[in-house]
N, C-alpha and C positions, 0 to 999 in steps of 0.2 A: 735436379741440380741440388747440390749440397751447399749450404750457407752456414757459416759460423755467425751466431748472434752474439754480439759483444756486450753481454750482460751476465751478471751473477744473480739476477733476480729471477728465481724460479717461477714466480707468478707471471712475469712478462713472457718467459719462454713458453709457458702453457697457453697463454692467450694468443701468442703468435702462431703456435702450432695449430691451435683450434681455428684461428681465422684463415689460415692458408690451406686447411683441409688436405694435407699430405701432398700438395703440389710441389713442395720443396722439402728436402730433408734439412731440418733445422737442428744445428748442434750448438749447445750452450758452451760457454767458455770452459766450464769444468769438464764437459765431455771432450773438448778439444785439447785438454791437458794444459790449459792456461789457468794458473792458480793465482791470479793477481787482479786487484781492482784497477781499472783504468781511470786515471784522474779526469776530472771535468773542471779544468782550471780557468776556462774562458768565461766571458761575460755574455755570450750568446749561445742559444741552443744549437745554431748552425755550426759554430766552431767546436763545441763539445762533441757533437755527433761525428764530425769529421775526425777529430782527435782520436776518438775511440775506434772507428773503423780503420783508419790508417795504421794505428798501433797494431791491431789484430792482423791486418794484411801484411805488415812488415814482419811480424813474428812468425806467421804461418804460411804466407804466400798463397792463401786460399781466398776464394770468394767469400765475402762477409758483409754484414750490415750492422749498424748500430742505430740507436735512437737517443734523442734527448727530448724530454717532455717537460713542459712547465705549465703550472696552473696560473693563469693570469686573471686577477680579480680587478674589475673596473674601479671599485671604490678604494682600492689600495694602490692605484696607479700601476697596475700590472704585477704587483707582488702576489705570490712569492716568485713567480717567473722562473728564471734559470736556476734559482736557489731552492726550488720546490722540495727536493729530496732532503735538503739540510736547512730548512727554514728556521727551525727552533734552535738548532745547534749544528755542530759539525758532524754529528752522528745521525744517520738517516733513521730516526725513530718516528714513525708516522703518528703515533699517539700524541707525541709532543708537538709535531707539526700541525696537526688538526687542532689541538688545544690553542696554540698560538693564533692560528687562522681565525678560529671562532671568537677568541678574545678580541682580536683586531677588528672583526666584523661586528662586534657588539654595538647595537644601536644604529647600524647602517641600514638605510632603506634600500639602497641599490645593492642587490645581491648578484648582479650579472657577473659571469665569469666564463672562462673558456679554457679547455685543455688545448695546448698547441704542441704538436709533435713534429720534429724534424727527423727524417730517416736519411742516413748516409749509406748508400749501397755501393760496394766496390765489386765489380765483375771484371775479371781479367785486367786488374790494375787501374780501371777507369772508374772514377767516382761520379755518382749522380745523387742529387738530394731531392727529397720529396717532403711536402708539408701537409699536415692534416690538422684540422681544427674541429673541435666539438664544443659548441656553445651550450651554456646552461646557467644554472643559478646555484648559489651556496645556501645550504639549509642553515637553520639556527642551532641545530644539534645533530649528533650522529644518528643516522637511521640505517639499519642493516649492518650485518657483519660479514658480508661477502666481499669479494674483490680485494683490493689492496690500496695503499696510499690514501688519497683523498676521496676514494669511492663512496664512503658513508656520508659525505657532506656535499655531494655534487649530484644535482638532478639535471640530466641532459635535456636540451630543448625538445619539446614535444612529448616528453615522458612525464609520468606521475610518480616515479620511484627514483631513489638514488641508485647509482651504480652498485652501491653496497647491498641493495635489496634484489638486484637482478641476477638471473642465472648467467653463465658465460654466454649461452646462445642469445639471450636477450641483449646483453651488452654488445655482442658481436654484430647484431643486426643494426645497431646504431653506428 
């Protein structure tokens, strides 16, 4: 089955392709000939995921999926949450986002956090949503240069390394 993945983030496309092990043919927005960013105007991950997948389905009429992921930090009452990609500003620059997060976490004893992902899958015009959660902690500084986004400051539960230190296969196992 071929699915359009409603993202322009090449890192996310590679992770999904790796995770699905060729069980599906994943086509990025660029590969589908869609050269636009799809807005995430809503205040929930669920609504943003739906917005993106419905937009792609309406444009192409093909099976597709999207995701919206938020890093939710306990000590910050769930921030950055739905605004994770644009936490520091309106432009998604993760160097600035991480700087802001680490600054806001300065002096915090509670480092508990979680990544929460909502996937909106549209098959034959019918949408289904799925939720995934990965619990962990925020480090006090960047560790590792792999992955993307908040990976260098997030250690998943049960691990001793940040996602930024892990290989794609190690990250996929979690």
